[in-house]
C-alpha positions, 0 to 999 in steps of 0.5 A: 405326928411330926411338929416343927420345933421353932425355937432352935438356933440358926442353921438348925431345923428340928422336929417333934415326933410322936405316935405313928408316922405317915407319909403326909407328915414327911410331905407336909412337915419334914420335906419343906423344911429340909428342902429350904435348909438344903437350898440355903446350905447344909442340913442340921437337924434335930429329932426328938422322939418321946414316944414311937408307935411306928411307921407306915409304909408310905412314911418309909418310902418318903423317908428313904426318898428324901435321904436320897434326893438330899444326900449331899446336903445332910451334915449332922442328925441329932436323934434325942430319945430314951427309946433304947432300940432306937439308940442301938440302932443308931450305933449300929446303922448310923454309918449308913445315913447321910451326914453324921448321926448321933443319939442323945437321951431326952435329958441331953437335948441341950447337947444335941442342939450344940452338936447338930449346930457344930 
């Protein structure tokens, strides 16, 4: 499940994801917000993941498609999580994402917001 974070300063968009992610999460929540952000400039996003139970195949496809379609709009992605393997994945594969990506611990959420806003 993904829910939008509404208390972020402009121009940030943000989401909290938990449980298992599905294609509907991308289609109904993420994609409209990202399209709106991309149409008015850069995509600067804060993604908070306190827990993660997996991702459906449809969600993987939506994720890939979203990254490619808006490739030039992505500027900064702040991943806020204490899930160790995600932190390692960002350090190893972050260069493959559009824009800059950086990991922050859950305790560093305020720093993540400041960095993403950049």
